C-alpha positions in Angstrom: 79.5 53.3 111.6 78.1 51.8 114.8 80.2 54.2 116.9 78.8 57.1 114.9 75.3 56.0 115.4 75.9 55.6 119.2 77.3 59.1 119.3 74.3 60.6 117.5 72.0 58.9 119.9 74.0 60.3 122.8 73.8 63.7 121.2 70.0 63.5 120.9 69.8 62.4 124.5 71.9 65.4 125.6 69.6 67.7 123.7 66.6 66.1 125.4 68.1 66.5 128.8 69.0 70.1 127.9 65.4 70.8 126.8 64.0 69.3 130.0 66.3 71.3 132.1 65.3 74.4 130.2 61.6 73.7 130.5 61.7 72.8 134.2 64.0 75.5 135.5 62.8 78.4 133.2 66.4 79.4 132.6 66.6 82.2 130.0 70.2 81.5 129.0 69.4 77.8 128.3 66.4 78.8 126.3 68.6 81.0 124.1 71.1 78.2 123.5 68.6 75.4 122.9 68.1 76.2 119.2 71.9 76.1 118.6 72.0 72.7 120.3 69.3 71.4 118.1 70.9 72.7 115.0 74.2 71.1 115.9 72.6 67.7 116.5 70.8 68.0 113.1 74.1 68.7 111.4 75.6 65.6 113.0 72.5 63.6 112.0 72.7 64.8 108.4 76.4 63.9 108.5 75.4 60.4 109.5 73.1 60.1 106.5 75.7 61.5 104.2 78.3 59.1 105.6 76.6 56.2 103.8 77.7 57.6 100.5 80.7 59.8 101.4 82.5 58.9 104.6 84.9 61.9 104.6 82.2 64.6 104.4 79.8 62.7 106.7 82.6 62.3 109.3 83.4 66.0 109.2 79.7 66.9 109.7 79.4 64.5 112.6 82.5 65.9 114.3 81.4 69.5 113.7 77.9 68.8 115.1 79.3 67.0 118.1 81.8 69.7 119.0 79.3 72.5 118.8 76.9 70.6 121.0 79.4 70.2 123.9 81.0 73.6 123.8 
C-alpha cells in the first residue's frame, strides 16, 4: 500500500509539473492534454481509495490511471 501511495503522489507531482509547463509556455497541445492527465490521476486516486476495501479493483484503477498519465 505504501508503494501505491508513493506512486499516486508522484502522479500528482507530474500533473503539477505538466500544469506549470502549460501555464508558463502557453503550449496549446499541452493545454488540450491537461484535462486528460488530471482525469487519469483522479482515476488512480479513486483506485487507491477503493483499494482499502477491494485490492483487485483498486489495483486495476491505479494501474490504468498511471498508464494513461505517462502515455
